[in-house]
C-alpha positions as CSV (number, residue, x, y, z in Angstrom):
1,X,129.3,128.1,25.0
2,X,128.2,124.5,26.0
3,X,127.4,122.0,23.3
4,X,126.7,124.8,20.8
5,X,124.3,126.6,23.2
6,X,124.8,130.0,24.7
7,X,124.3,130.2,28.5
8,X,123.4,133.5,30.0
9,X,125.4,133.7,33.3
10,X,124.3,136.3,35.8
11,X,127.2,138.8,36.2
12,X,126.9,139.1,40.0
13,X,126.0,136.8,42.9
14,X,126.4,136.9,46.7
15,X,129.7,135.4,48.1
16,X,127.5,132.8,49.9
17,X,126.4,131.5,46.5
18,X,129.9,130.8,45.3
19,X,129.2,127.1,44.9
20,X,125.7,127.4,43.6
21,X,124.1,126.8,40.2
22,X,123.8,130.3,38.7
23,X,120.6,130.9,36.7
24,X,119.6,134.2,35.1
25,X,115.9,135.0,35.1
26,X,116.2,138.8,34.5
27,X,118.8,141.1,33.2
28,X,120.0,144.2,35.1
29,X,118.3,146.2,37.8
30,X,114.9,147.8,37.5
31,X,115.9,150.5,40.0
32,X,119.6,151.0,39.3
33,X,119.9,154.5,41.0
34,X,121.7,153.8,44.3
35,X,124.4,156.3,44.8
36,X,127.0,153.8,46.0
37,X,126.4,151.0,43.5
38,X,128.2,150.3,40.2
39,X,126.5,146.9,39.5
40,X,124.4,146.6,36.3
41,X,125.4,150.0,35.0
42,X,125.0,150.4,31.3
43,X,122.7,147.4,31.2
44,X,119.1,147.8,30.3
45,X,116.7,145.9,32.6
46,X,114.6,143.1,31.0
47,X,112.8,140.0,31.9
48,X,113.8,136.8,30.1
49,X,111.1,134.6,28.5
50,X,110.2,131.6,30.6
51,X,111.1,129.1,27.8
52,X,114.5,130.8,27.4
53,X,115.1,130.4,31.2
54,X,114.0,126.7,31.1
55,X,116.4,126.1,28.2
56,X,119.2,127.4,30.4
57,X,118.1,125.2,33.3
58,X,118.6,122.2,31.0
59,X,122.0,123.4,29.9
60,X,123.0,124.2,33.5
61,X,123.1,120.5,34.3
62,X,126.0,120.0,31.9
63,X,127.8,123.1,33.3
64,X,127.3,122.8,37.0
65,X,126.2,119.2,37.6
66,X,123.7,118.1,40.3
67,X,124.5,120.7,43.0
68,X,122.3,121.3,46.1
69,X,122.0,125.1,45.8
70,X,120.9,127.6,43.1
71,X,121.1,131.3,42.8
72,X,118.6,133.2,40.5
73,X,119.8,136.5,39.1
74,X,119.9,139.3,38.3
75,X,119.1,142.0,40.9
76,X,115.4,141.4,41.5
77,X,113.8,138.2,40.2
78,X,110.6,138.9,42.1
79,X,109.6,141.5,39.5
80,X,108.7,138.5,37.2
81,X,105.0,137.6,37.1
82,X,104.4,135.2,40.0
83,X,103.0,132.4,37.8
84,X,106.0,132.6,35.5
85,X,108.6,132.5,38.3
86,X,106.6,129.6,39.9
87,X,106.9,127.8,36.6
88,X,110.7,128.4,36.5
89,X,111.1,127.2,40.1
90,X,109.1,124.0,39.6
91,X,111.0,123.2,36.4
92,X,114.4,123.8,38.1
93,X,113.4,121.4,40.9
94,X,112.3,118.8,38.4
95,X,115.7,119.1,36.5
96,X,117.7,119.3,39.8
97,X,115.7,117.2,42.3
98,X,118.4,117.4,44.9
99,X,118.1,121.2,45.3
100,X,117.9,122.1,49.0
101,X,118.3,125.9,48.6
102,X,117.2,128.3,45.9
103,X,117.9,132.0,46.5
104,X,117.4,135.4,44.8
105,X,118.1,139.1,45.3
106,X,114.9,141.0,46.0
107,X,114.0,144.7,46.4
108,X,112.0,145.8,49.4
109,X,109.5,147.7,47.2
110,X,108.9,144.6,45.1
111,X,108.2,142.5,48.1
112,X,105.7,145.1,49.4
113,X,103.9,145.1,46.0
114,X,103.6,141.3,45.9
115,X,100.5,139.9,47.7
116,X,101.4,137.7,50.6
117,X,99.7,134.7,48.8
118,X,102.1,135.2,45.9
119,X,105.1,135.2,48.1
120,X,103.9,132.0,49.8
121,X,103.3,130.5,46.3
122,X,106.9,131.3,45.4
123,X,108.1,129.8,48.7
124,X,106.1,126.6,48.2
125,X,107.4,126.3,44.6
126,X,110.9,126.1,46.0
127,X,112.4,129.6,46.4
128,X,113.9,129.4,49.9
129,X,115.9,132.5,50.6
130,X,115.8,136.2,49.7
131,X,118.8,138.6,49.7
132,X,117.6,142.2,50.4
133,X,119.8,145.3,50.5
134,X,118.7,147.2,53.6
135,X,122.0,149.1,53.7
136,X,120.8,151.4,56.5
137,X,117.8,152.1,58.7
138,X,118.4,155.8,58.7
139,X,115.7,157.5,56.5
140,X,117.9,160.6,55.8
141,X,120.7,158.3,54.6
142,X,118.4,156.2,52.5
143,X,117.2,159.3,50.7
144,X,120.8,160.6,50.3
145,X,121.9,157.3,48.8
146,X,118.8,157.2,46.5
147,X,117.7,153.7,47.7
148,X,114.1,154.5,46.7
149,X,112.6,153.1,50.0
150,X,112.1,154.3,53.5
151,X,113.2,152.5,56.6
152,X,109.5,151.8,57.4
153,X,109.1,150.2,54.0
154,X,112.3,148.2,54.4
155,X,111.0,146.9,57.8
156,X,107.6,146.0,56.4
157,X,109.0,144.2,53.4
158,X,111.4,142.2,55.6
159,X,108.7,141.2,58.0
160,X,106.5,140.2,55.1
161,X,109.2,138.0,53.6
162,X,109.7,136.3,57.0
163,X,105.9,135.8,57.3
164,X,105.8,134.1,53.9
165,X,108.4,131.6,55.2
166,X,111.6,132.7,53.5
167,X,115.0,132.7,55.0
168,X,116.0,136.4,54.8
169,X,119.4,138.0,54.4
170,X,119.5,141.7,55.1
171,X,122.6,143.5,53.9
172,X,124.1,146.5,55.8
173,X,126.9,148.8,54.4
174,X,129.3,149.8,57.2
175,X,130.7,153.3,56.8
176,X,127.6,154.4,54.8
177,X,127.0,157.3,57.3
178,X,130.6,158.6,56.9
179,X,132.4,160.5,59.6
180,X,129.4,162.7,60.3
181,X,126.6,160.1,60.5
182,X,128.1,156.8,61.6
183,X,126.4,156.8,65.1
184,X,123.0,157.5,63.7
185,X,123.5,155.0,60.9
186,X,124.4,152.3,63.4
187,X,121.6,153.0,65.8
188,X,118.8,153.4,63.2
189,X,120.0,150.3,61.4
190,X,119.9,148.3,64.6
191,X,116.3,149.5,65.2
192,X,115.2,148.4,61.7
193,X,116.9,145.0,62.1
194,X,115.4,144.4,65.5
195,X,111.9,144.9,64.0
196,X,112.7,142.5,61.1
197,X,114.7,139.8,62.9
198,X,116.2,138.4,59.7
199,X,117.9,135.0,59.4
200,X,121.2,136.6,58.4
201,X,122.7,140.1,58.7
202,X,125.5,140.4,56.2
203,X,127.8,143.4,56.4
204,X,129.9,145.0,53.7
205,X,132.2,148.0,54.3
206,X,131.8,151.0,52.0
207,X,134.4,151.3,49.2
208,X,133.5,154.4,47.0
209,X,133.7,153.2,43.5
210,X,134.7,155.4,40.5
211,X,131.7,156.1,38.3
212,X,129.2,156.2,41.1
213,X,127.5,159.4,42.4
214,X,128.9,158.7,45.9
215,X,132.5,158.6,44.6
216,X,132.0,162.1,43.2
217,X,130.6,163.3,46.6
218,X,133.7,161.9,48.2
219,X,136.0,163.5,45.7
220,X,134.3,166.9,46.1
221,X,134.5,166.7,49.9
222,X,130.8,166.6,50.4
223,X,130.9,163.1,51.9
224,X,133.7,162.4,54.4
225,X,134.5,158.7,54.5
226,X,134.9,157.0,57.8
227,X,138.3,155.8,59.0
228,X,138.9,152.1,59.8
229,X,138.7,152.9,63.5
230,X,135.3,154.7,63.0
231,X,134.0,151.7,61.0
232,X,135.0,149.3,63.8
233,X,133.3,151.6,66.4
234,X,130.2,151.8,64.2
235,X,130.2,148.0,63.9
236,X,130.4,147.7,67.7
237,X,127.5,150.1,68.3
238,X,125.4,148.2,65.7
239,X,126.0,144.9,67.4
240,X,125.6,146.3,70.9
241,X,122.1,147.6,70.0
242,X,120.9,144.5,68.1
243,X,118.3,142.4,69.8
244,X,117.8,139.7,67.2
245,X,118.2,135.9,66.8
246,X,120.2,136.3,63.6
247,X,123.6,135.2,62.2
248,X,125.9,138.3,61.9
249,X,128.3,137.7,59.0
250,X,131.2,139.7,57.6
251,X,131.6,137.5,54.5
252,X,132.9,140.0,52.1
253,X,136.4,141.2,51.0
254,X,135.5,144.8,51.8
255,X,135.3,144.2,55.5
256,X,138.2,145.1,57.8
257,X,137.7,142.1,60.2
258,X,135.9,138.7,60.2
259,X,133.2,139.5,62.7
260,X,131.0,136.4,62.5
261,X,128.7,134.9,65.0
262,X,125.2,133.9,66.1
263,X,123.2,136.5,68.0
264,X,122.4,136.8,70.8
265,X,124.5,133.8,71.9
266,X,127.9,135.1,70.7
267,X,127.2,138.8,71.1
268,X,129.7,139.4,73.9
269,X,132.4,137.5,72.0
270,X,131.9,139.7,69.0
271,X,132.0,142.9,71.1
272,X,135.1,141.7,72.9
273,X,136.8,140.9,69.6
274,X,136.0,144.4,68.3
275,X,137.1,146.0,71.6
276,X,140.6,144.3,71.3
277,X,141.1,145.7,67.8
278,X,139.7,149.2,68.7
279,X,142.1,149.4,71.6
280,X,145.0,148.5,69.5
281,X,144.1,150.9,66.8
282,X,143.8,153.7,69.3
283,X,147.0,152.9,71.2
284,X,149.2,151.8,68.2
285,X,147.6,152.8,64.9
286,X,150.4,151.2,62.8
287,X,150.1,147.8,64.5
288,X,146.4,148.0,64.6
289,X,146.1,148.7,60.8
290,X,148.4,145.7,60.1
291,X,145.7,143.5,61.7
292,X,143.0,144.7,59.3
293,X,142.1,143.6,55.8
294,X,144.7,145.4,53.5
295,X,143.3,148.2,51.4
296,X,144.6,146.7,48.1
297,X,142.3,143.6,48.8
298,X,139.4,145.7,49.9
299,X,139.4,147.5,46.6
300,X,139.0,144.3,44.7
301,X,135.2,144.4,44.4
């Protein structure tokens, strides 16, 4: 409550938006079926009225002050009518004239359904970056995890976002292929990312969460989770097969190691860093595990 007015905070945001103004344009997730995801569960999806969002923009100044970045939630703001989101973006830039970056989550299918002219209009109105969950480039795995899009659609959407002028973050979930599919997951994901060439590749490492379908598959033995060593080998294979000019970032508590660098310039440095830890894990598992993110911290999602 600020000055007697309720402010509708988005419940989730990317770690990279920790210092941003947080604005809620929609509530929940219009898809909300991914087998690994617990976000927005029990929440009915809805679009907020433009006037309600504009009211929050005014209140946001007293909460956040004149910051240079803004994140618009919830999970897929692009489902709003283009003209309405353009109105919100223009109003936000009027109230916060110092904004340099405005970002939002977006779903690949939604990007595909938007005409390119609409995406360009959103970019010109001030939306600068989209966060998209690729997760994997493996079609079998995308279907198994109920992502609701094929690898081809993910690639087409990513390329369309880049063509419209957006900075693009593509998220990848390390370990999503499990013990049986990590090599295919890494190779097919690299193929998809090579075709997109996003601005950022941000990785998260799978943590099966109670209440999700994937957690039940792990509990039943249907899905065999990768070991830390297998995740590092998967990460190495992914980076080795990438041919992009992207930032590779491990900016999440779930990841075992801080594998961060600019591709292709720092590719060999990243591979060498991983090789060192892989060698230690193989020769001295106890010492190697001590160099990785502790499990009790990885579970704090």
